[in-house]
C-alpha positions in Angstrom: 77.4 107.7 102.8 79.0 104.8 104.7 82.1 105.0 107.0 85.3 103.0 105.2 86.1 99.8 106.4 89.7 99.9 108.6 92.1 96.9 108.2 95.4 96.8 110.0 97.8 94.1 108.0 100.7 92.8 109.5 100.0 92.1 112.6 102.6 90.3 115.1 102.0 90.9 118.6 98.8 90.8 121.2 100.1 95.0 121.5 99.5 96.2 118.8 96.8 93.4 118.0 94.7 95.5 120.6 96.2 99.0 119.7 94.2 98.5 116.4 91.0 97.0 117.8 90.2 99.9 120.2 92.0 102.4 118.1 88.1 101.3 115.4 90.4 99.6 113.3 86.9 96.5 111.5 90.2 93.8 111.5 93.6 92.8 111.4 95.9 90.9 108.7 98.4 87.6 109.2 101.0 87.6 106.8 101.9 83.7 106.3 104.3 84.6 103.7 107.3 83.7 104.8 109.4 85.4 102.7 107.7 89.2 104.4 109.1 90.7 107.2 105.3 90.6 108.9 105.1 86.3 108.7 103.5 85.7 111.6 103.9 81.7 112.4 99.6 80.1 112.3 99.3 79.4 116.0 101.4 82.6 117.3 98.7 84.4 115.0 95.5 82.0 116.6 96.9 83.2 120.4 96.4 86.4 119.5 93.0 85.9 117.5 92.0 84.5 120.4 92.6 87.9 122.9 90.2 89.8 120.7 87.6 91.4 120.4 84.5 89.6 119.0 83.3 92.1 116.2 87.2 92.3 115.2 87.3 90.4 111.3 90.4 88.5 111.3 92.7 87.8 107.6 95.3 85.8 107.0 97.3 86.7 104.0 98.6 84.6 101.0 100.8 84.4 97.8 100.2 81.2 95.7 99.9 79.2 98.6 99.2 76.0 97.5 95.7 74.3 98.3 97.6 71.5 100.7 100.3 74.3 103.0 97.1 76.8 102.7 95.1 74.1 104.7 97.3 73.0 107.1 97.6 77.2 108.1 93.6 77.6 107.9 93.9 73.8 110.7 96.2 75.9 112.9 94.4 79.6 112.7 91.5 79.9 111.0 90.4 83.7 110.0 87.1 85.2 108.8 89.0 85.9 105.4 91.4 84.7 103.4 93.2 88.0 101.2 94.9 86.2 98.2 98.2 88.5 96.6 99.7 85.6 93.8 98.4 84.4 90.5 96.5 82.5 91.9 94.1 80.3 89.3 90.4 80.5 89.5 90.0 77.4 91.0 92.7 77.3 93.7 91.1 80.7 95.2 87.5 78.5 95.1 88.7 76.5 97.6 89.9 79.3 99.4 86.7 80.9 99.8 85.7 83.5 101.6 88.9 85.1 100.0 90.0 89.0 99.5 91.5 89.0 96.3 94.7 91.3 96.1 95.7 93.2 92.8 98.3 95.2 91.7 97.1 98.2 89.8 98.9 98.3 87.4 96.6 99.9 84.3 97.1 98.1 81.2 95.5 95.0 83.0 93.4 96.2 86.0 90.2 96.4 84.7 90.5 93.0 82.7 91.6 91.4 86.5 88.7 93.7 88.2 86.2 91.9 85.3 87.3 88.3 85.8 87.3 88.5 89.7 84.5 90.9 90.3 82.5 87.6 88.6 84.0 84.7 91.3 81.7 83.3 93.6 84.3 82.7 95.6 86.0 86.8 95.9 83.8 88.8 98.0 85.7 91.4 98.4 88.9 93.0 95.8 92.3 95.0 96.9 93.9 97.3 95.2 97.6 97.2 96.0 100.5 99.3 94.4 102.6 97.6 91.9 105.5 96.9 94.6 103.0 95.5 97.0 104.4 95.9 101.0 106.6 98.8 99.1 105.4 101.2 100.5 104.4 103.4 98.0 101.9 104.8 96.8 99.8 105.6 93.2 97.9 107.1 91.4 94.3 107.5 93.0 92.7 109.4 89.8 93.5 106.7 88.3 92.4 104.2 89.7 88.6 105.8 89.8 87.8 105.0 85.9 88.9 101.4 86.9 86.8 100.4 89.3 82.7 102.3 89.2 81.2 99.8 87.3 83.0 96.8 90.0 80.1 95.0 92.3 82.4 93.9 94.8 83.9 96.1 97.9 87.0 97.3 96.7 90.1 97.8 99.6 92.7 100.6 99.0 95.9 100.3 99.7 99.4 100.4 99.6 101.8 104.0 100.3 98.6 104.6 102.5 99.3 106.4 105.8 97.9 109.0 108.6 98.6 111.8 106.4 97.4 110.8 103.0 94.8 108.6 103.8 92.4 111.0 104.0 93.1 112.5 100.8 92.4 108.6 98.6 89.3 108.5 100.8 88.6 111.8 99.3 89.6 110.5 96.1 88.6 107.1 95.8 85.7 106.6 98.5 86.8 103.0 99.1 84.5 100.5 100.7 87.6 100.2 102.7 91.5 100.9 103.4 94.0 98.7 104.2 97.7 99.8 106.2 100.7 97.7 107.0 104.3 99.6 106.1 102.5 103.4 106.8 101.9 102.7 110.3 104.9 101.0 111.3 108.5 103.3 113.3 110.4 100.4 111.2 110.1 97.7 108.6 107.6 95.4 109.9 107.3 96.6 114.0 104.1 98.5 114.0 103.6 101.9 116.3 100.8 101.5 118.4 100.8 105.6 118.0 100.4 105.7 114.5 97.7 103.5 114.3 95.7 104.6 116.6 96.4 108.4 114.2 95.7 106.8 110.8 92.3 104.7 111.9 91.4 109.1 113.1 92.5 110.2 109.9 90.2 108.1 108.6 86.7 108.8 110.4 88.3 112.7 110.1 87.9 112.1 106.1 84.5 110.5 106.7 83.3 113.7 108.1 83.9 115.4 105.2 
């Protein structure tokens, strides 16, 4: 089995970006949603991006951002991927390619949403979050397994992951990657270097099982 990819989301400073890279994170995420406590100005994110090792992937996180505003952000901070967490129309998703499409774990609608975005060429991976993204709440991973078994796109697991539970989540779902934000924070919006390192260590430990 290939190793589980790690994305540390909500990075707002160079120190934690470099800690994440050194700890083995494959990607870091910059949140460009103004209502989020993890919001970062695109130019500040671009400054951090310039300091990263060359093989670390960068992801810009958006939610229901109009095409013109999206283009403005991308001009200031051209990340490798755009992660879209809202109710974006497929026409907008196609304009933001390549995309990681974020979906909420809502069992009554998730199967249909997975089929929809699995068939969208602009979407290169699907991220499944808790019903309340950013809340730090986990969901029932066992219920997710049958819903993703026939999905062709890589699956990222998010929502309430921590250094303590990410190993169990990986063993149950076996996702392509895991995404963490609040689970590596010492307070809301403030990352903790020790927790970032512990999270990456826990993922690697699960991969060895």
